[in-house]
N, C-alpha and C positions, 0 to 999 in steps of 0.2 A: 787303150791308153798308150801314148807313145812312151818309149823307154827313155828316161832321163839320163841314165848312166851309159856311157859309151864303152867304158873299159873297167874291168875289175881284175886286179892282178897283184903280184908281189910289190910291195912298197920299195920305193927307191931312197937312197940315203938323203937326197935333197927334199924329201917329203916328210921328214920327221917333225919339222916344225909345224906343218899343217896337221899332221896326226895329233900332236900334243894339244894344238888348240881346239880341235874337234872333241878330243877326249874331255878337256877341262870344261868347255861350254856345254857339252852333253851332260856331264856330272852336275854342273850347276843348274841346267835346266830340269833334268829328270829327278834329281835327288834332294833338291833343296827342301828342308822341312822334314825328310826322313832319314838323313844321315847327319852326324855332327857338323855343325856350321864350322867348326875349327878345321875339320878335314877338308872341306872345300876351300877355306881360305889358305890352306897350307899348299894347295896344288899351284905350282908355279910353271910358266911356260918354259923356262930354261931347264927345270928339273924334269919335266915330262919329255921335252925334246931329247935330252940326254938318255932317258930310258928307252925311248923309241929308236933313237939312233943306234943304241947297243943292241937292241933286238934285231934291227935290220942287218947290221954288221955280222951278227952271229948267225944270220940266214935263218932266223925263225920265221915261220909262216905268219907274216903280217901283210895283209891284203888291204888295198885301198880301192875305193870307187872314184873313177875320174870322169870329169865332164869336160869337153874341149875348151869351153869359155870360163868355167868356174874353177877348174883344177880339182883337187881332192875335195870330195863332199862327204865321205864316210870311210870308216876303217873297221877292220875285224882282225883279231888273232886267234889261232887256234892250234890244236895238236892232239896229243894222247890224253885221254880222259884221267882226270885226277881222282875220280871216284869210280873205279873199276866195278865195284860192288853193285852200281846201279844198272849195269848192263852194257851200255854203248861204250865202244872202245875209243871213240873220238869226242873232242869237246871244243866248243866255241868259247873261248876265254873272254873275249871283249867284242862287242859289236856297238859302234856309235856312229850315228849320222849328224852331220852339222844341222842344228835345229832350224836354219833357215831352208833346209831341204827336206823336212818331214813330208810324208805322204806323197813322195814322188818315185817310189819304187827303189830307192837307194838300198834300204835295209834288206829288202827281198833279194836284190842283186848281190849284195855281200854274202847273205847266208847261202844262196846258190852257188856262189864262186867258192866258198869255204868248202861246202859239201862236195863240189866237183874235185878240189885239191885233196880233201881228206880221202875220196874214193881212189884218186890217183895214187896216194900213198899207202893204199891197202886197208884203210878203215872201212868198217861196215855200218857203223851207227854213230849218233852224236847225241850229246847233252849239252845243255845250256842253262846255267844258274842265272836267275834274274832277281832283282830286288823285288819282294813281294808287293811292295807299296807303289811300285813304279807301274803307272797305267799302261805303259808300253809293253809289259809282260804279256799281254793278251795278244800281241803281234805274234808271238810264238805259236799260240794255239791256232791261229788263222793260217800259219804255215805248215800245219799239221803235227806239230810238237804235242806230246801228252804229258800232263802232270804227272811226275813219278815220285817226287819226294819233296820235302820241305825241311828246312832247318833254320836255325838262328845263329848268325855269326855275331862277333863283337868288332865294332870300329870305334876306336878311341873310347872303349869301356861302355859303349851304347849297344844294346841288342838291336839287330838288323834281321828281320825275317826275310828269307829267300826261298824261292820255288825252283825246282829243276824241271825242265821239259826235255823229253827224249824223243828221238827219231830212231827206230829200229833199223830203218833203211834210209840211206842218205838221198832223200828226195824232198823237195819243197812242193807242198800242195799248191795247186794252181789257184790263182786269184779268184774270189767268188764274184759273181756279177753283182751281188748286193753290196760289195765293198771293192769297187775298181780302183781306189787309191790306196790299197792295201801296201804297207811298207813304204 
């Protein structure tokens, strides 16, 4: 499979609007029916753009996947694990791909880029929490993540089950021949 993404790297200030759009569209695509509708309706482009502008300005690790013709097609943010008791010292906080670019290797490229940067910063493992009802959660298993924990959080008062996937070593499993469009 030809690689769709040509560049994965630190987001630039002028990309915050694209990140916000992808974040919102991904939430609407992946979580409709599994998170409160009021939460989805409350997401605004201006609010999310401000959020990501602040993160980029603070030099937080926010990476984007870029394509020369289509621009930003995915995003991820990551850093120190917020659940040190689960083992891995690093965590991918967000990972979203423009729904128009699913199954083109964008997610895989973003995870690989995040893992490379986590390694560069001295981390040795990673955890990713995923909404348990999101079918994309199985993507993490295909990349080599192992289910290590489950929990229920509350969003706007509603219980939302989540599953944690861990990598003890920062390496993305190679794409299987049976699923060449992985990620």
